[in-house]
N, C-alpha and C positions, 0 to 999 in steps of 0.2 A: 504493498498501498505505501504511497507515496502520498503528502502533504506537502499544502505551499506552506510555510512561515514568511509570514511579514517581522520584521525588524527596523527601528528606524536611533541611527547611530547620532542623529541633530535634528531639530526642528525642520529640516529643508530638506533630507532627504531620505529616501524611504530606498532598503531593497529588497527582494522575496529572493526566495531558499528555496531547494523542495529538496524535502526530504524523504529518502527511502526507510519506512519506519522498521521494518526489516535489519536497513545495517546498522541504523541505534540502538535496537535491542543487542543487536552482536555487539559491536560496542562497548554497553554499559555491558554484560555478562564480563566481559573479560576485562573492563578494569573494574565491575565489582568485585568480582575471586582476589584481585591483588590490594584494593581498597580494604577491603575485609582479613588481608594476610598480614597489611604490612601498618597500617591506621589502628585498624579493631583495638588490640593491646594496648596499644599508646593512649589511645582516647577511651580506655575503657572505665577508668576511675572518672572522669570528666558526666559519664554516662549512671555511673551509679550516682554519684551526686545529685544529679537533675531527678532519678527515681526518688529520690530522699525529700529532694523540695519539694517535692509535688504536693506532700505532707496528704494524703490520698486516706480515703475513709472506703470498710470491707463496703462493697457493694458500689463505686467509682465506678467512672468509664475513661477509659481515657481516649482519644482523638492525636492520637499523633500525624503530623501536617509534610508530608516530607522525608517518609521512612529511610528513601532509599537502600540502604544492603540487609535490613531489618536487625542489624545490631540491639538496638535495643530492647529486641523483642521480647531475649531470655531474662531481663530485669525487670520485666513484669508481674506484679507482684497477682499469685493462685485466685486469689478473691477479687481480680479487679477486672472488667469484660474489658476487652481493647479493639480497633479497628485501627486498619491502618490502608 
């Protein structure tokens, strides 16, 4: 599937790019595995701190916007529903 994407780098110009969603998915899959391996452990303490700072209560729900590779999912408490 091909998509047209509009982007504006200034107020006077607009460029149009055509993206192949299969290509985007392939590139993301390759980058995600490297990110998980390299940045996963480095940023894990920050993820744990973020979960602590939520000050959640049993039954709360978590909506994570921009979940990326999903490295925070294992940190969600068992008693909280989540969506991504």
